[in-house]
N, C-alpha and C positions, 0 to 999 in steps of 0.2 A: 343174454349170456354175459357173466362176470367177467371184470378184467383180465384175470388169472387164466378162465378158460379162453378168452381172447387171446392170451399170450399164449396158451396152449397150441392155439389152433395153427396160428401164424408162425412160432417158434419152435412148437415141439416140446415146450417145456411151461412147469408153473413156476419151478425157483428160479426167482428174479437174480439172484445171485450167479447162478449158472448160466441163465442168458447173458447177462454182462461180462460173464469170465470174470469173477473177482473172490475174492472171500468173505466170508460175512463178516471179518473185521475190516474189512477195506475202508478206508479214508473216504471223506466226499470228494476229494481231488481224485483219487484213483477210479470212482466210480464218474465223475465228471469226464475222466478221458477214454472211459468205456464207453458212456453213452456216445460220445462225438464220434467212436470209432462206427458204432454198431448203426449210429445216424447219418453218415455216410452209404451204408449199403441202402437204407431203404428211405432216403429223401425223395418226396414227389419228382422233385425237378431234375431228377439224376437218373429215371426212369425213362423207359418209351410209353408213348401215351396210352396203350394198350392196357399197362399194368400199373397206371398209375393210381386206379382206385382202390388194388390190394395195396401199393406203397403206402397210400395215407392213410389206411387203415391198421398197417401196421407201424407205421410212425407215430399215430395218435398213441396207440398201448405205451409204445416205446417211452414216449414223452411223459406216461400218466406213471409208470413205473420208475422212470426216474425222479418224479417229482415226492413221490415216496420215499426211495431212498435216501434224498435228500431234505428231508423231514423229519425232526429228531423224532416227533410222536409218532409219524404215521410208520417210521419206521422200526420204532421199540414193538408196536402193536403187531409188526409181522414179523420181526423175529420171533415173538413170542408166540404168538397164535397162528401163524402163518394167512392170515386174511390182510385184506386191504378194504379201502374204503371206497366203495364203489358210487356213492352219493356224491363226492369230490367232483367239483368241475372244472378240475385243472385241465383237464386233455381235451376241454373246448377252446381251450387257446394255445393248445399247442405248439401252431408254430411260433405264436408270440413268444412264447415261453423259450422255445429256442432260440430264436433271436437275441432273446434278453443276455444269453451267456454265451452266446457265438455269433463275430461278424459274420457276414452274408458271405455265403460262401461263392468263390469264382473259377474258372478253370484253373487258373495258375495255384489257387490252395490245391485243388484237388491233385493235380499233377504233382506239388509236390509233395505232399502227402503219400500218394502211390509209391513215388522214386522210395522215400524214406519208410517204407510198410512191406513192400515186397522184398523177401529174402530176410525179413526181422523176426526175433524170434516171436515177436506177438502173431506175425502170419502163419508162422509153424502152428502155436496154441489154436488159432483159429482154424487150422486144418484139422488137426487133432479132433477137436471138441466137433466141428462138420462131419467128420469122417465117422463118429462115434454114435452121434445124434440121428446119421441119416442111414446107419447100418451099413456105410462102404457106397451109399446110392452117391453117384457124381452130379448127377441132377440136381438133388439136394443139396449137395457139397457148391453147386454154382450157385445157388441161390443163396448160400450161407458166407463165402469168404471174400470178403472184398477185391473187387478186380480180377476174380479169375475168371479167365477165356477158355475157349476152346483151346487156343494155341500153348496155353500154359498146363495141359493136362499131362504132359509127358514130366512135367518138372513137377507138379504136383503129385503123381504116382511115384515116382523116387523119393520124394519124403515121408509117402505113406509105407513106402515099402521099407525103406530105414525103420520106421516105427515098429514097423511088424516084425524085423529080423531082430530090432532090439526088445521084442516083446512087451514095446509100451501098448501096444494096440492089438484085438484080436485081428485076424487075416478074416475079410468077408468075401466072398466069392463073386458077388456082384460086384466089385471094386476089381479084383485082380484080372477075373475074367467076363467081364461084360460083353455082352452080347454084342456083335457091329451092328445090327440094326438099330440097337435103342442109342449107340453112340452116333450115328448116321443122322437120327431124328433128331436128336441133340445138336448136332454142330447144324443142321438146316433150319431150327427153331433160332439160334444164335445169329446165322446169317440174316435170315430175314429181320431181325431185331436190328442188326447192325447196321441194316442198309437205310432202314426206317428213320433210326439216329438219324444217319448221316445225312438222311433229307432234309429232317427237321434241322439240324444245324445249317444247313445250305439256305433253308429258307429262309432262318434266322437272321443267318449273315446278309442276304440278300436286300429284307427289307430294313436293315441298320444300313446296308450302304445305300438303297435309295432314300431313306429319311435324309443321311449326309449331303446326297446328292440336290434334293430339296433346298436344304440348309445352304448350300453353297449358292445356288439360284438365287433365292432370294436375296441372297447379300449382296452379289452381283449386281440384281436389279437395285435394289437399293441404293447403292452408289453411284449406279448410274443415272439415278433419279438426282441425288445430289450434287454429282458435277453437272447436270444438266442445267442445276436452277443456279447453280455458283457461274456459269457460262452466260447466262440470262442476265442476272442479277447483280451477282456480286462482284463481279471480276475489271469490269470497266470504270476506274475508277476517274479516270478525265470527266467522263460522262457526268459521274455523280458529282465531282465538284462543280463543270458549268454551270448543272441544273442549280446546284447549292447557291452561287454566285448570281444566277437568274433570277432566282427567289428574291435574295440580298437585294438586287437592282429594283425588282417590284414594290418590294417593302418599301427602298427610302422614296421611290417615284409616288407614293400613293398621298403623302402628306402636299407637295406641290398639286397634283391631280387635284385634290378636293379643294384647295385655295383658289384655283383658277374657274372652278364651278360655283364657288361663292363668289367671285367678283363678278361672273356673268349674272347673277342671280341679282346682284346689286343691283348692275346696270341696267337690268329690264326694269326693277321697280322705280329708278331713278327718273328714267325715259316714259313709264306709265306715270309719276304725280307730275312732271311738267305737262303733258298733253291734258291731263285733266284741268289743272289749273288755268290752262288756257283757254279751254275751252269755257269756263265759268267767267272768265275773261269779257269775253266776247258775249255773252248772254246780259252782262251787266251793261256792257256801252248800249246793246238794240234798247234795252230798259227805260233809259234815261231820255234817247231820241222819243221815244212815244210820248 
């Protein structure tokens, strides 16, 4: 399956500019901004575990298309012939490429973007595009419009109804007269996903809290060990001074001890020599008498 076919499968169009919501003459900065906005909807880290596989594929093709529009030669070929180079291996490093352009997402970043996005002209354009592409299907719109949730439906319906009244979009009965069973089924699905997301978040928070507790315990144990060693070996300065003085006294007494030992050895040697001379003298006198 070609890149554009994959694009059509997941996004309902082969037109890259339509997907990004920009004009064919859009600047690189406008394309980058559109890519960032779309990536928030499809980033694998922002979807429930059950949807990660599809989100990953959508994110990969989105990154591949972004690389095409930001490459002068690839974009020129697409503009002229409507084709893309499927031999390009850019998509294999889609996550690394995304991180080159944008800092890692945090919860605070997403919350701040949501505040500026909801109610903006950008959101209105996304709602209009999703409504037309899905022919009024609210399930399709929920997947296409960033941050759209079940509780947002009355607000979204009012926006679309205004567009219908102004003849901006045609009226689709599936939107204005949606079957109750379909609505309930959608709400149940998103309630399950919200519960799952909440459980995953709590699990991650508990894991983080446990790691912090372990770190604190290890730090406390290490501090206790240091305190114990200091109490045993480092806090009694008087004992250290006494030990030092005792060592000095021993070193000072060492020469005197050696001198006494040498004197004793000399005395023993002198006594031994005298005894030998006495014995020799006695033997000499005995020989003369004979």
